[in-house]
PDB file of N, CA, C and O in Angstrom:
ATOM      1  N   MET A   1     -15.570   1.106 -52.914  1.00  0.00           N
ATOM      2  CA  MET A   1     -16.126   1.473 -51.868  1.00  0.00           C
ATOM      3  C   MET A   1     -16.246   0.928 -50.339  1.00  0.00           C
ATOM      4  O   MET A   1     -16.766   1.400 -49.328  1.00  0.00           O
ATOM      5  N   ASP A   2     -15.199  -0.848 -50.748  1.00  0.00           N
ATOM      6  CA  ASP A   2     -14.980  -1.194 -49.250  1.00  0.00           C
ATOM      7  C   ASP A   2     -14.010  -0.452 -48.568  1.00  0.00           C
ATOM      8  O   ASP A   2     -14.229  -0.035 -47.431  1.00  0.00           O
ATOM      9  N   TYR A   3     -13.075  -0.271 -49.091  1.00  0.00           N
ATOM     10  CA  TYR A   3     -11.908   0.253 -48.434  1.00  0.00           C
ATOM     11  C   TYR A   3     -12.476   1.563 -47.618  1.00  0.00           C
ATOM     12  O   TYR A   3     -11.922   1.903 -46.573  1.00  0.00           O
ATOM     13  N   VAL A   4     -13.505   2.219 -48.095  1.00  0.00           N
ATOM     14  CA  VAL A   4     -14.019   3.142 -47.103  1.00  0.00           C
ATOM     15  C   VAL A   4     -14.645   2.873 -45.862  1.00  0.00           C
ATOM     16  O   VAL A   4     -14.511   3.450 -44.783  1.00  0.00           O
ATOM     17  N   SER A   5     -15.523   1.671 -46.261  1.00  0.00           N
ATOM     18  CA  SER A   5     -15.930   0.987 -44.738  1.00  0.00           C
ATOM     19  C   SER A   5     -14.943   0.232 -43.882  1.00  0.00           C
ATOM     20  O   SER A   5     -14.861   0.018 -42.673  1.00  0.00           O
ATOM     21  N   ALA A   6     -14.211  -0.100 -44.956  1.00  0.00           N
ATOM     22  CA  ALA A   6     -12.780  -0.699 -43.886  1.00  0.00           C
ATOM     23  C   ALA A   6     -11.933   0.009 -42.939  1.00  0.00           C
ATOM     24  O   ALA A   6     -11.364  -0.406 -41.929  1.00  0.00           O
ATOM     25  N   LEU A   7     -11.976   1.437 -43.598  1.00  0.00           N
ATOM     26  CA  LEU A   7     -11.244   2.502 -42.847  1.00  0.00           C
ATOM     27  C   LEU A   7     -12.060   3.445 -41.776  1.00  0.00           C
ATOM     28  O   LEU A   7     -11.520   4.195 -40.963  1.00  0.00           O
ATOM     29  N   VAL A   8     -13.142   3.295 -41.907  1.00  0.00           N
ATOM     30  CA  VAL A   8     -14.112   4.306 -40.894  1.00  0.00           C
ATOM     31  C   VAL A   8     -13.806   4.079 -39.559  1.00  0.00           C
ATOM     32  O   VAL A   8     -13.384   4.990 -38.847  1.00  0.00           O
ATOM     33  N   PRO A   9     -13.991   2.867 -39.126  1.00  0.00           N
ATOM     34  CA  PRO A   9     -14.155   2.377 -37.539  1.00  0.00           C
ATOM     35  C   PRO A   9     -12.521   2.446 -37.074  1.00  0.00           C
ATOM     36  O   PRO A   9     -12.280   2.568 -35.873  1.00  0.00           O
ATOM     37  N   PRO A  10     -11.379   2.363 -38.073  1.00  0.00           N
ATOM     38  CA  PRO A  10     -10.215   2.577 -37.177  1.00  0.00           C
ATOM     39  C   PRO A  10     -10.140   4.252 -37.089  1.00  0.00           C
ATOM     40  O   PRO A  10      -9.600   4.739 -36.096  1.00  0.00           O
ATOM     41  N   VAL A  11     -10.680   5.126 -38.123  1.00  0.00           N
ATOM     42  CA  VAL A  11     -10.439   6.258 -37.897  1.00  0.00           C
ATOM     43  C   VAL A  11     -11.217   7.084 -36.570  1.00  0.00           C
ATOM     44  O   VAL A  11     -10.751   8.021 -35.923  1.00  0.00           O
ATOM     45  N   VAL A  12     -12.135   6.620 -36.453  1.00  0.00           N
ATOM     46  CA  VAL A  12     -13.317   6.954 -35.721  1.00  0.00           C
ATOM     47  C   VAL A  12     -12.920   6.486 -34.330  1.00  0.00           C
ATOM     48  O   VAL A  12     -13.308   7.170 -33.383  1.00  0.00           O
ATOM     49  N   MET A  13     -12.276   5.527 -34.125  1.00  0.00           N
ATOM     50  CA  MET A  13     -11.678   5.180 -32.859  1.00  0.00           C
ATOM     51  C   MET A  13     -10.706   5.821 -32.373  1.00  0.00           C
ATOM     52  O   MET A  13     -10.712   6.262 -31.224  1.00  0.00           O
ATOM     53  N   ALA A  14      -9.380   6.003 -33.508  1.00  0.00           N
ATOM     54  CA  ALA A  14      -8.434   6.939 -33.226  1.00  0.00           C
ATOM     55  C   ALA A  14      -9.012   8.589 -33.129  1.00  0.00           C
ATOM     56  O   ALA A  14      -8.321   9.416 -32.534  1.00  0.00           O
ATOM     57  N   ALA A  15      -9.757   8.815 -33.487  1.00  0.00           N
ATOM     58  CA  ALA A  15     -10.292  10.175 -33.142  1.00  0.00           C
ATOM     59  C   ALA A  15     -11.063  10.305 -31.541  1.00  0.00           C
ATOM     60  O   ALA A  15     -10.894  11.233 -30.750  1.00  0.00           O
ATOM     61  N   PHE A  16     -11.823   9.256 -31.371  1.00  0.00           N
ATOM     62  CA  PHE A  16     -12.163   9.112 -30.016  1.00  0.00           C
ATOM     63  C   PHE A  16     -10.834   8.846 -28.698  1.00  0.00           C
ATOM     64  O   PHE A  16     -10.843   9.255 -27.537  1.00  0.00           O
ATOM     65  N   PHE A  17      -9.710   7.969 -29.462  1.00  0.00           N
ATOM     66  CA  PHE A  17      -8.993   8.136 -28.307  1.00  0.00           C
ATOM     67  C   PHE A  17      -7.971   9.321 -28.231  1.00  0.00           C
ATOM     68  O   PHE A  17      -7.336   9.605 -27.216  1.00  0.00           O
ATOM     69  N   ILE A  18      -7.905   9.861 -29.217  1.00  0.00           N
ATOM     70  CA  ILE A  18      -7.292  11.258 -29.184  1.00  0.00           C
ATOM     71  C   ILE A  18      -8.197  12.269 -28.229  1.00  0.00           C
ATOM     72  O   ILE A  18      -7.769  12.824 -27.217  1.00  0.00           O
ATOM     73  N   GLY A  19      -9.390  12.377 -28.706  1.00  0.00           N
ATOM     74  CA  GLY A  19     -10.168  13.194 -27.706  1.00  0.00           C
ATOM     75  C   GLY A  19      -9.910  12.795 -26.239  1.00  0.00           C
ATOM     76  O   GLY A  19      -9.772  13.730 -25.450  1.00  0.00           O
ATOM     77  N   LEU A  20      -9.826  11.532 -25.762  1.00  0.00           N
ATOM     78  CA  LEU A  20      -9.627  10.757 -24.636  1.00  0.00           C
ATOM     79  C   LEU A  20      -8.585  11.545 -23.837  1.00  0.00           C
ATOM     80  O   LEU A  20      -8.817  12.155 -22.793  1.00  0.00           O
ATOM     81  N   VAL A  21      -7.483  11.459 -24.426  1.00  0.00           N
ATOM     82  CA  VAL A  21      -6.346  11.612 -24.306  1.00  0.00           C
ATOM     83  C   VAL A  21      -6.267  12.954 -23.781  1.00  0.00           C
ATOM     84  O   VAL A  21      -5.919  13.118 -22.612  1.00  0.00           O
ATOM     85  N   VAL A  22      -6.640  14.220 -24.750  1.00  0.00           N
ATOM     86  CA  VAL A  22      -6.611  15.312 -24.709  1.00  0.00           C
ATOM     87  C   VAL A  22      -7.472  15.589 -23.441  1.00  0.00           C
ATOM     88  O   VAL A  22      -7.015  16.390 -22.625  1.00  0.00           O
ATOM     89  N   THR A  23      -8.631  15.021 -23.207  1.00  0.00           N
ATOM     90  CA  THR A  23      -9.629  15.407 -22.074  1.00  0.00           C
ATOM     91  C   THR A  23      -8.560  15.132 -20.424  1.00  0.00           C
ATOM     92  O   THR A  23      -8.410  15.938 -19.506  1.00  0.00           O
ATOM     93  N   ILE A  24      -7.986  13.734 -20.553  1.00  0.00           N
ATOM     94  CA  ILE A  24      -7.148  13.519 -19.499  1.00  0.00           C
ATOM     95  C   ILE A  24      -6.191  14.482 -19.138  1.00  0.00           C
ATOM     96  O   ILE A  24      -6.092  14.919 -17.991  1.00  0.00           O
ATOM     97  N   VAL A  25      -5.327  14.901 -20.288  1.00  0.00           N
ATOM     98  CA  VAL A  25      -4.263  15.976 -20.134  1.00  0.00           C
ATOM     99  C   VAL A  25      -4.610  17.117 -19.714  1.00  0.00           C
ATOM    100  O   VAL A  25      -3.863  17.837 -19.051  1.00  0.00           O
ATOM    101  N   LYS A  26      -5.832  17.428 -20.066  1.00  0.00           N
ATOM    102  CA  LYS A  26      -6.125  19.057 -19.494  1.00  0.00           C
ATOM    103  C   LYS A  26      -6.815  18.824 -18.246  1.00  0.00           C
ATOM    104  O   LYS A  26      -6.910  19.833 -17.546  1.00  0.00           O
ATOM    105  N   SER A  27      -7.402  17.603 -17.706  1.00  0.00           N
ATOM    106  CA  SER A  27      -7.832  17.718 -16.568  1.00  0.00           C
ATOM    107  C   SER A  27      -6.838  17.647 -15.361  1.00  0.00           C
ATOM    108  O   SER A  27      -7.208  17.964 -14.230  1.00  0.00           O
ATOM    109  N   GLN A  28      -5.718  17.273 -15.600  1.00  0.00           N
ATOM    110  CA  GLN A  28      -4.407  17.203 -14.766  1.00  0.00           C
ATOM    111  C   GLN A  28      -4.376  18.977 -13.999  1.00  0.00           C
ATOM    112  O   GLN A  28      -4.635  20.129 -14.343  1.00  0.00           O
ATOM    113  N   GLY A  29      -3.944  18.326 -12.947  1.00  0.00           N
ATOM    114  CA  GLY A  29      -3.590  19.829 -11.955  1.00  0.00           C
ATOM    115  C   GLY A  29      -4.812  20.850 -12.044  1.00  0.00           C
ATOM    116  O   GLY A  29      -5.954  20.402 -12.141  1.00  0.00           O
ATOM    117  N   GLY A  30      -4.594  22.092 -12.013  1.00  0.00           N
ATOM    118  CA  GLY A  30      -5.798  22.941 -11.307  1.00  0.00           C
ATOM    119  C   GLY A  30      -6.101  23.257 -10.335  1.00  0.00           C
ATOM    120  O   GLY A  30      -5.334  23.030  -9.399  1.00  0.00           O
ATOM    121  N   PRO A  31      -7.279  23.885 -10.112  1.00  0.00           N
ATOM    122  CA  PRO A  31      -7.704  24.304  -8.712  1.00  0.00           C
ATOM    123  C   PRO A  31      -7.849  23.245  -7.890  1.00  0.00           C
ATOM    124  O   PRO A  31      -7.719  23.528  -6.699  1.00  0.00           O
ATOM    125  N   ASN A  32      -8.140  21.809  -8.210  1.00  0.00           N
ATOM    126  CA  ASN A  32      -8.577  20.706  -7.700  1.00  0.00           C
ATOM    127  C   ASN A  32      -7.709  19.985  -7.142  1.00  0.00           C
ATOM    128  O   ASN A  32      -8.008  19.192  -6.249  1.00  0.00           O
ATOM    129  N   LYS A  33      -6.239  20.188  -7.679  1.00  0.00           N
ATOM    130  CA  LYS A  33      -5.218  19.256  -7.438  1.00  0.00           C
ATOM    131  C   LYS A  33      -5.206  18.771  -6.297  1.00  0.00           C
ATOM    132  O   LYS A  33      -5.191  17.558  -6.088  1.00  0.00           O
ATOM    133  N   ALA A  34      -5.214  19.758  -5.303  1.00  0.00           N
ATOM    134  CA  ALA A  34      -4.743  19.551  -3.978  1.00  0.00           C
ATOM    135  C   ALA A  34      -5.825  19.035  -3.268  1.00  0.00           C
ATOM    136  O   ALA A  34      -5.550  18.810  -2.090  1.00  0.00           O
ATOM    137  N   LYS A  35      -7.117  18.741  -3.649  1.00  0.00           N
ATOM    138  CA  LYS A  35      -7.991  18.346  -2.971  1.00  0.00           C
ATOM    139  C   LYS A  35      -8.084  16.638  -3.648  1.00  0.00           C
ATOM    140  O   LYS A  35      -8.256  15.584  -3.035  1.00  0.00           O
ATOM    141  N   GLU A  36      -7.920  16.850  -4.937  1.00  0.00           N
ATOM    142  CA  GLU A  36      -7.469  15.101  -5.313  1.00  0.00           C
ATOM    143  C   GLU A  36      -6.593  14.286  -4.389  1.00  0.00           C
ATOM    144  O   GLU A  36      -6.856  13.368  -3.612  1.00  0.00           O
ATOM    145  N   ASP A  37      -5.583  14.844  -4.679  1.00  0.00           N
ATOM    146  CA  ASP A  37      -4.456  14.416  -3.898  1.00  0.00           C
ATOM    147  C   ASP A  37      -4.532  14.190  -2.108  1.00  0.00           C
ATOM    148  O   ASP A  37      -4.049  13.361  -1.337  1.00  0.00           O
ATOM    149  N   ALA A  38      -5.264  15.207  -1.976  1.00  0.00           N
ATOM    150  CA  ALA A  38      -5.425  14.651  -0.416  1.00  0.00           C
ATOM    151  C   ALA A  38      -6.717  13.650  -0.314  1.00  0.00           C
ATOM    152  O   ALA A  38      -6.944  13.223   0.818  1.00  0.00           O
ATOM    153  N   VAL A  39      -7.595  13.223  -1.371  1.00  0.00           N
ATOM    154  CA  VAL A  39      -8.571  12.380  -1.198  1.00  0.00           C
ATOM    155  C   VAL A  39      -7.789  10.559  -1.399  1.00  0.00           C
ATOM    156  O   VAL A  39      -8.124   9.471  -0.930  1.00  0.00           O
ATOM    157  N   VAL A  40      -6.752  10.954  -2.240  1.00  0.00           N
ATOM    158  CA  VAL A  40      -5.911   9.731  -2.980  1.00  0.00           C
ATOM    159  C   VAL A  40      -5.344   9.584  -1.526  1.00  0.00           C
ATOM    160  O   VAL A  40      -5.832   8.684  -0.843  1.00  0.00           O
ATOM    161  N   ASP A  41      -4.300  10.424  -0.943  1.00  0.00           N
ATOM    162  CA  ASP A  41      -3.494   9.924   0.223  1.00  0.00           C
ATOM    163  C   ASP A  41      -4.092   9.577   1.387  1.00  0.00           C
ATOM    164  O   ASP A  41      -3.418   9.028   2.258  1.00  0.00           O
ATOM    165  N   ALA A  42      -5.719   9.896   1.619  1.00  0.00           N
ATOM    166  CA  ALA A  42      -6.244   9.612   2.608  1.00  0.00           C
ATOM    167  C   ALA A  42      -7.107   8.128   2.539  1.00  0.00           C
ATOM    168  O   ALA A  42      -7.594   7.427   3.426  1.00  0.00           O
ATOM    169  N   ALA A  43      -7.051   7.989   0.936  1.00  0.00           N
ATOM    170  CA  ALA A  43      -7.554   6.328   0.491  1.00  0.00           C
ATOM    171  C   ALA A  43      -6.153   5.516   0.881  1.00  0.00           C
ATOM    172  O   ALA A  43      -6.064   4.537   1.621  1.00  0.00           O
ATOM    173  N   LEU A  44      -5.333   6.044   0.336  1.00  0.00           N
ATOM    174  CA  LEU A  44      -3.998   5.250   0.438  1.00  0.00           C
ATOM    175  C   LEU A  44      -3.537   4.883   2.051  1.00  0.00           C
ATOM    176  O   LEU A  44      -3.076   3.798   2.406  1.00  0.00           O
ATOM    177  N   ALA A  45      -3.774   6.028   2.903  1.00  0.00           N
ATOM    178  CA  ALA A  45      -3.386   5.893   4.419  1.00  0.00           C
ATOM    179  C   ALA A  45      -4.523   4.713   5.163  1.00  0.00           C
ATOM    180  O   ALA A  45      -4.333   4.083   6.204  1.00  0.00           O
ATOM    181  N   GLY A  46      -5.524   4.673   4.411  1.00  0.00           N
ATOM    182  CA  GLY A  46      -6.440   3.949   5.296  1.00  0.00           C
ATOM    183  C   GLY A  46      -6.688   2.543   4.529  1.00  0.00           C
ATOM    184  O   GLY A  46      -7.461   1.755   5.075  1.00  0.00           O
ATOM    185  N   ALA A  47      -6.074   2.167   3.275  1.00  0.00           N
ATOM    186  CA  ALA A  47      -5.702   0.819   2.989  1.00  0.00           C
ATOM    187  C   ALA A  47      -4.255   0.278   3.711  1.00  0.00           C
ATOM    188  O   ALA A  47      -4.120  -0.893   4.065  1.00  0.00           O
ATOM    189  N   GLU A  48      -3.599   0.916   3.810  1.00  0.00           N
ATOM    190  CA  GLU A  48      -2.386   0.788   4.373  1.00  0.00           C
ATOM    191  C   GLU A  48      -2.896   0.350   6.001  1.00  0.00           C
ATOM    192  O   GLU A  48      -2.593  -0.747   6.469  1.00  0.00           O
ATOM    193  N   ALA A  49      -3.467   1.071   6.545  1.00  0.00           N
ATOM    194  CA  ALA A  49      -3.713   0.755   7.935  1.00  0.00           C
ATOM    195  C   ALA A  49      -4.751  -0.362   8.086  1.00  0.00           C
ATOM    196  O   ALA A  49      -4.759  -1.008   9.134  1.00  0.00           O
ATOM    197  N   ALA A  50      -5.602  -0.624   7.138  1.00  0.00           N
ATOM    198  CA  ALA A  50      -6.179  -2.073   7.303  1.00  0.00           C
ATOM    199  C   ALA A  50      -5.276  -3.346   6.925  1.00  0.00           C
ATOM    200  O   ALA A  50      -5.512  -4.517   7.220  1.00  0.00           O
ATOM    201  N   ARG A  51      -4.253  -2.868   6.247  1.00  0.00           N
ATOM    202  CA  ARG A  51      -3.122  -4.016   6.004  1.00  0.00           C
ATOM    203  C   ARG A  51      -2.074  -4.538   7.045  1.00  0.00           C
ATOM    204  O   ARG A  51      -1.405  -5.568   7.129  1.00  0.00           O
ATOM    205  N   GLN A  52      -2.209  -3.357   7.835  1.00  0.00           N
ATOM    206  CA  GLN A  52      -1.287  -3.575   9.016  1.00  0.00           C
ATOM    207  C   GLN A  52      -1.930  -4.810   9.884  1.00  0.00           C
ATOM    208  O   GLN A  52      -3.157  -4.893   9.846  1.00  0.00           O
ATOM    209  N   PRO A  53      -1.262  -5.710  10.609  1.00  0.00           N
ATOM    210  CA  PRO A  53      -1.647  -6.509  11.391  1.00  0.00           C
ATOM    211  C   PRO A  53      -1.984  -5.769  12.882  1.00  0.00           C
ATOM    212  O   PRO A  53      -1.150  -4.876  13.030  1.00  0.00           O
ATOM    213  N   ARG A  54      -2.775  -5.818  13.868  1.00  0.00           N
ATOM    214  CA  ARG A  54      -3.307  -5.570  14.973  1.00  0.00           C
ATOM    215  C   ARG A  54      -1.810  -6.238  16.084  1.00  0.00           C
ATOM    216  O   ARG A  54      -1.459  -7.418  16.042  1.00  0.00           O
ATOM    217  N   ARG A  55      -1.261  -5.372  16.818  1.00  0.00           N
ATOM    218  CA  ARG A  55      -0.633  -5.874  17.783  1.00  0.00           C
ATOM    219  C   ARG A  55      -1.269  -5.580  19.019  1.00  0.00           C
ATOM    220  O   ARG A  55      -1.328  -4.380  19.286  1.00  0.00           O
ATOM    221  N   ASP A  56      -1.819  -6.466  19.938  1.00  0.00           N
ATOM    222  CA  ASP A  56      -2.238  -6.409  21.187  1.00  0.00           C
ATOM    223  C   ASP A  56      -1.372  -6.437  22.214  1.00  0.00           C
ATOM    224  O   ASP A  56      -0.747  -7.479  22.411  1.00  0.00           O
ATOM    225  N   THR A  57      -1.179  -5.342  23.028  1.00  0.00           N
ATOM    226  CA  THR A  57      -0.104  -5.756  24.222  1.00  0.00           C
ATOM    227  C   THR A  57      -0.685  -5.757  25.434  1.00  0.00           C
ATOM    228  O   THR A  57      -0.025  -6.043  26.434  1.00  0.00           O
TER     229      THR A  57
END
């Protein structure tokens, strides 16, 4: 019965990982994709603006 206790943790972790991947794949796209893309674009633009050195004329 030691082999059962040795196999249970990897099987449970594999099932959890498969469920996680399926959830991530299902959540891609859909009606909120444009809104999510806009939020990411705004965050990237803000980070890029903060990184640019200011030029005083």
